[in-house]
N, C-alpha and C positions, 0 to 999 in steps of 0.2 A: 905666328907662334906665340903660345901663351907664356907670359913671364913666369919665371920660377918663383914659388912662394918663399917668403923669407923664412930663415931658420927659426923654429919655435920649439925650444927645449921642453916645454910642458906637454905639447901635443905629441912629441916623439916619445916621451916617457909613458904617456897613456897608451900609445900604439904598442910599445914594448911590453906593457902589462897584458894587453890583449893577446899578443902572440905567445907570451909565456904560458898561457892556459892551454895551448894546443901543442906543447912540446910532446914528444913521443910517449914518455912515461905518463904524463898527465892525460893524454888522449886515451891511452889504453886503460888507465884506471877509471876514466869517466865513461867509457863505452861498455855498457853491459856490466858495470861494477867489476871491471877487471877480467882477465882471461879466465879466471875460475868461473865467473858467472856466464861468460860467453860459452864455455864448454858445457856448463849446466844447461843453458838454453838449448844447445844442440842435443843434449841428452833428453831433454823434455820432449823434443820432436814435434812441437807445434807452437804456434804463436801464443803468447800469454796475454790474458785479458785482465785489465784492471778492474773490470766489473765483477770479478769472482772473489771479492774481498771478504766474503763472509766465512771463509774457510781458512783461517790463518793459524789456528792453534794445533799443536800436536794431538791433543786430546779433544776431538770434536764431539760434541754432545747435542748437535742439532741446532735448528734455527730458533732464535728468540721468539717467543710467543707460541711455539708448538710444544706439545700437542694443543689443539684448540679446545679440547674438552677431555674429560677423563677417559683414557684408553681402556679397552677390555682385554688387550693382549699386547705382548712385547715383540713378537717375531712372527715370521711367515716361513713355512716350508712348502715349496711348490713341487709336487711330484708330477713332472711333465712326461706324459706318454707320447713321445715324439713320433710323428707319422700319422696320427689321427686314429685313435681306437674307435671301433664300431660301437655306437650306442645300442645297436640292435642285437648285439651278442653279449652285452655287459649289463646294462641297467634299464633299458627301455623295451619292455615286453610288448610285442605286437602280434596277438593271435590272428588278427585279420590279415596281416601280411603273410603269415604262415598258410592261411587258407588260399591265398592267391598265388602261392609259390608256383613258378613256371608259366603263369599266364601273362599276357601282355599288360604292361604297366598302364593304368588309366592315364590318358593324355592330359586330363585336367590337372594332374599333379605336376607334370614335367614341362608342359608347353611354355616356352619363353624363359625357362629357368636356367641359371648358370650351371652347367655340368662340365666338369673339367675335361674328361676324355670320352664322354659318351654322346656328345652333341650330334644330333642327326642320325643316330642309330636306332634300330628297333630294340626296344627295351622290355625286359621281362621282370616281373616282381620276383624278388629273391628273399624267401623266408629266412627266419633266424636259423643259424647253424648250431645253436646251443639250446639247452633246456633252461627254463626259469622256474624259480620257486619264490615264495614269500617268506621273509625272515624278519625277526625282531618284533617288538610289540606293535610297531606301526605297519607290519606286513609289507615291507619294502621288496619289490621285485629285483632279484639279483640272479645273474646267470650261474649255471653250474660250473663254468670255467673259473669262477672266483669263489671257491669254498671258504677261503679265509676271510674274504670280505663279508660273507654271510654271517660270520661271528661278530662283526662290528657294526651290524645293521643299525643298532640303537645309538651308535656314536656318530654316524655320518648323515649329512643332509645331501640327498641326491637331487641335483637340479637337472631335469630332463628337457629343459626349454632354452638351452643356450643357443645363441646365434652369433655369427661373426661376419666379416665382410670380405675376406680374402680366401680364394679357393685353391691356391697353390702353396706348397709347404713353406718356403722361405718367407714370403710376405705374410703368410698366416701366422707364423711364429713371431714375426716382427709386430704384427697387430696385437697378438695376445700379450706380448711383453711390453710394448710401448704405447698401445692405444692408437696406433697409426701404422700404415704400411710404408711410410716414408723412412728410408734407412737413415741412420745417424741420429735418431731421437733417443732420449734416455729410456732405459728399461725401468720397469717398476721397482726392481731392487735398488737401482741407483736413486730413483725418486725418494724412496722410503729412507734410505740412509742419508740423503741430503737433508730431508726434513727432520728426522729424529736422531741421526747419528747412531753410532754403535754403542754397545755397552761394554766393549772391550778395546784395549789398545794393543793387545797381544796378537790379534788376528784381524783380517779384513772384515768389514761389516757386511760384505756381500760375497758369498762363496758359491761356486758352480761345480757340480760333479756330473759326470756322464758315464753311462754304461750302454751295452749293446745286447740285443735280444736274440742271440743264437743264429739259427739258419735264415732268419727272415731278413728282408731288406732293411738297411739302416741309412736313412736319409741323413746327410751331413748337417751339422749344427754350426753355424758361423759364430765366431767369437763376438761379432757386433751385436748378437742377441742379448748380451749382458753389458753393453756399452753404457757409458755415462753421457753420451751425446754431447749436448751443449752445457751440461752441468760440469762443475769442476771435476777433474779427472780422478780425484781420490775416491769417488763414489762408484766407479765402475766395478763390475764383478771380477773376482779373481778365480780362475779355473784351477782346481786341484786335480792332479793326476789320480786316477783310480788305482794304478799299479806303480810300484816303486816309490821314490820320493814324491810326496804330494806336490811339492814345488821344486822346480829345478834349482840347483845350487843353494838349497836351503841349509846345507851343512857347510861348516868351515872347510877350506882346503886343508889337506894334510899338513900338520906342523903349525897351524895357526890356531892358538887357543882363543877362548872367548874373550879373555882380557885384552889381547892384542886387537881383536876385531872391534871390540867396544871402543878402545882408545882411538883407533883409526876413524871410526864413524864420528866420534866426538870431535876430532881434529878437523875433519872435512866440514862438519856442520858449523864449527866456529869460523872457518874461513868463509863459508857461504853466507853466514848471517852477518858478517862484517859489513857487507854493502847492501844487504837486502832492503833496508829501510829507505835507501836513497833513490830507489827506482819505482816507477809506477807498477811494475810487474811483481813487486814484492809479495803480495798475498798469494799468487799462484806458485811462486817459488817456495814460499813457506809450506804450501800444501804438498808440494812434491818432496820437500825435505821431510815432512811428516810421514810420507809414504816410505821413504828410505828408512826412517826410524822404525816403522812398523815391520819392514822387511827384516831388520836386524832382530827385532823381538821375536819374529816368527822362527828364527833359527833355534830358539829354545822352545817355543810353544808348539810348533808344528810336529816335531818328533814326539813330543808327549801326547799330542792330540791323537796321532795314529797308532800309538802303542796301546793296543787293546788288552794287554796282559792283565790289566786291573778289572776287566769285565769277567763276570762269572760265566761258567760253562753253560748255565741255563740261558743267559742273555744271548750268547753266540748261537745257541740252538734256536732260540726264539726267532732270530733274524735269518737263520739259515746261512750265517755269514762265516766265511773262511778268510781270515785277515790277509789282505793283499791280493785277493782274487779278482778285484775290479768289478764285482757283481753289484746289482742293484741292492741286494741285501746288505752288503758291506757298506755301500754308500748311505743307506738309510740309517745304519748304526752310526756312521760318521756324522750324519746330519744331526742325530740326537746329541752327540758329543759336542758338535759345533754350537748347537742351541744352548747347551749347558754353559758354554764358555762365553756367551754374550753376542754371538753373531746374529745380526738383525734379519737377514734375508738369505735363505739357503735354497738353491734351485737345483733340483735333480732332474736330469734328462735321461730317459731310457729309450733308446732308438730301436726301431724295428716294427712299428705298428702300421706301416703303410701296406695294407693287404689288398692289392689289386687282383691277386690270384691266390689259390690255396688257402682261402680264408679259414675253413674249418680246422685245418692243421696248424696254421701259423698263429691264429689268435690264442690257441691253447699254449703254444710255445711262449708267447709274450706273457700270458697270464701266469704260467708256471714260474717265470722269472721275477714277477713283480707282486703277485697276490699276497704271498706270505709275508714279504718284507713290509708292505704297506700296513697289513694287520699288525705286525710286530712294532712298527713305529708308533701307531696309535696306542697300542696296549702299553708299550714301554713309557711313553710320555704320560699316559694316564696314571700308571703305577708310581711314577716319580713326582706326581703333582704338577707336571709341566704342561699338560694338555690345555688347562684352563687359560694359560697365557700364551698359547701358540695357535696360529691358524694353519691348518694343513689343507692344501688344495690338491686335487687329483684330476687330471684330464689332459687332452691333447689340444692341438691347434684348431681342429675341426672334427666333424664326425664322418660318417660314411653313408652312401646312398642306399635306399631300400630296393634298388633294382640293379640288374647287370645287363651287359650287352648280350643279346640273344646268341645262342649257339657257341658260346665261349666255354672251353673246357676248363676244369679246375677253377671255378669262378671266385671272384672276390668283389669288393665294393669300391666305388669311386669316391673321390673327395666330396664332402657335403658341408654346407655352411648354414643351411636354413633351420637346422634343429639338431642338437646333439647333447650329450650328457657330461656333466662333471660332478664331483662331490666336494663338500667342505666339511671340516671337522675342527673342533677345538673351541678356543675362547669366543664366547658370545654367540655361538651357532647352535641352533636347535637340532640335536641329533635325532635320528629315528624317523625322519620325515622325507617324503619326496615332494619336490616343488616344481610346478609347471608341467606341461605335457606337450607332446607332438600329436599330430593327427593320427588316424587309425593305421596309417602305413609308415609312420615315423619320418615323414618328409618335412613338413612345416611345423615349427613351434607355434602352437595356437593358443595356449593358455599360460599367462604369466611369463611372457618372453623375457629372457635375461640376456642383454647384450654384453659383450666383453667389457665395454665401458662401465656398465652397471656393476660387474664383478669388481672392477678396479675401485669404483666409488665405495662399494661395500667394504672392501679390504681396508681402504684408507680410513673409513669411519670406525672400524674396529680398532685401528691404531690411534684413534683420537684426532683424526685429521678431517676437516671439511674440504672435500675435493675442489669445491668452487673457490675456496680461498687459498689454495695451495698452488702458487704460481712461481714462475721464474722468467725474468725479462730476457727475451732473446729476439734480436732483429726488430726491436721496437714493439714486440707483442708480449703479452702476459701468457706464457705457455703453461699448460698443465697436463698431467697424465691423462685425464679424462677428456681433453680437447674442448672445443667450443660447442660440440653437439650436446644435446640433453642427455644426462646420465643420472641415474637414481640409485639411492641406497635401497637394497632389497630387504626391507625391514621384516618381511614375513618369514625370512629364514633365521632371524636373530632371536636369541633366547630373551 
């Protein structure tokens, strides 16, 4: 048996000091900076990373050192025609395909190629279901289902040689938005706001709006398409409702005036900030506090944003917009108002372009829903002197095949990734030109191919960012929107 150590008053006093530090109140105050921070951590809903320390202020204005060079524009508006519009009925005129209509598709085009739903079937060439004409000083080919686009032929640069890598809707949207098919990566809107910040504290820097195209199919759009991924959460997109209140609970509860709401937010922030500096997770907590502050400011700014009573009757007529109808036209008008108020990236989804059948009917439905509004947005931005500082993109996640399955009634087109069309307009872009081309049947992009990553690199360049130098450390790697593969700035389309 070990002899008992002699009494040592100094050692006992030191032990008492150690135990005093883990008394209940002390323990709670030092664990997560008190119960308030523990609750806040639960509210945040995910682990906090000390590596996200570059987003600590309420007013975030971008990374130090960005932009890398003088930008040509301030913001991006992406008009996403979700479902994949057919380039062969919109901007890519193929008279040879019309000649071969109904004949067997030459195997040289399709053998060994990825075809989403037609693999192993007897395929027939399917000529365009619309007529085309040449418009603008450059003689751009534009379909007769887009008569309003014909009026802005000199303002848009049509790229007929787009290619992507994913042949099904959800991964194709992910690839278009994030430059990869891997879910959970940051979207381009999040990347841009992380790099440059927003020009407003009253609204989110990245806003998403959706609309649906009538009788046609409407593929769902997952909210992770505007995720911040591994970037700090403050940069994710915020979806506004197209009908009713744009943001749920944006208005104060009955009987709660703005002054009381403001004082409540101030008191909560004071409590939260009391212990933030003492923990490693402080920067991310600061970022979330900033998001709560933005949410409070939105209680004033959002109702004013959607109140279009200050818009002239001529402007509402231009867009074909009826306030609160949830249409693409109303969303385009709202996009212009968001742009005026400093929102950096505005993403509009119009669902309904997935035309596997009834192509001749359904593409006209979608065009009728979107054609005039796209024209109105370009025209309105131009009249207000905003087009020079705004990049507008139009296009879907992929195109459509030039053939159909034989003996299929009310035919449509399958998904297609080897060549399709998009257009660009606005700051730094050469309007009135068509760039690149597909082969004579519209299958392969054969001249001046533009990969989705090239589109991203060009967009970043116009914002003053060198895509190769724009990175974020994640899992030991320097991640970037354009990935590790080669991507180029498409300088031929730039003014």
